[in-house]
N, C-alpha and C positions, 0 to 999 in steps of 0.2 A: 489511348495511351498504351504504351508497351507494358507487358507483364512485369518486366524488370523494374520499371518505374513505379508501378503499383506496389510491388514488393518493398521497394525503398521507402515509399510513403507510409505503408503500414508499419514498417520497422521503426521509422521515426516516431510514429504515433505511440506504438507500444513501449518504446524506450522512454518516452516522455511520461506515459502512464506509470511505468515502473518507478521512475524517479519520484513522481508525486506521491505514490503509495508509500514508498520508503520514507519520504519526508513526513507524511501523515503519521506513520507508525512511530517515528521518533518523537513527534510532537505529543502524541498520546502517552507514550512511555514517560516522557518528561512530566506531563501533567499528573500521571499516577504517582511518580516519585514526590512531586510537590504535595499531593494529597496526604501522603504519609508523614510529611514533615510539619504540616500546618495544623495546629490544634483545632481550629474551628472546622476544618475539613475532616479531621479524624472523627468528629462527632457525627458525621453523616456518611456512613460506610456505603450507602447506595451510590453516591457520586463516584467513588473509586470503583465499585463493581461495574457501573455503567461504562466508565472509561476503559476498564479492562476488557469488557465485551467489544467495544469499538476497536480496541487494539487487536483483538483476535480477528475481527472482521478484516482489518487492514492486512494482517498476515495472510489471510485467505485470498485477498485481492492480489497480493504480491505473487502468490503461487499461481493464480490464474493467469496473470500477465506473463509470468515466466513460461507457462505452458503455451500461451499464444505465440510468444517469441520462438519457442522451440518448434512449434508447428510451422510457423512462417519460414524458419530457417531450413526446414526439410523440403520446402516447395521449390520446384525448379524455377529458374529465372525466365 
């Protein structure tokens, strides 16, 4: 396969990964908001703390995928 085609393939993969990571972050942020609104969940702060940690992980994943895309875009065709 030509180098250009490999580059297109990896770009599509990384863009899909970025989309999924951003969707995951949004989901966890929504869950965190729900935790603060619901009385029964406010009584268990560990749940919210765990969700916040996962959200931070998702943010790091987003940065990593963005870096991968930047590296890929610097590669010659």
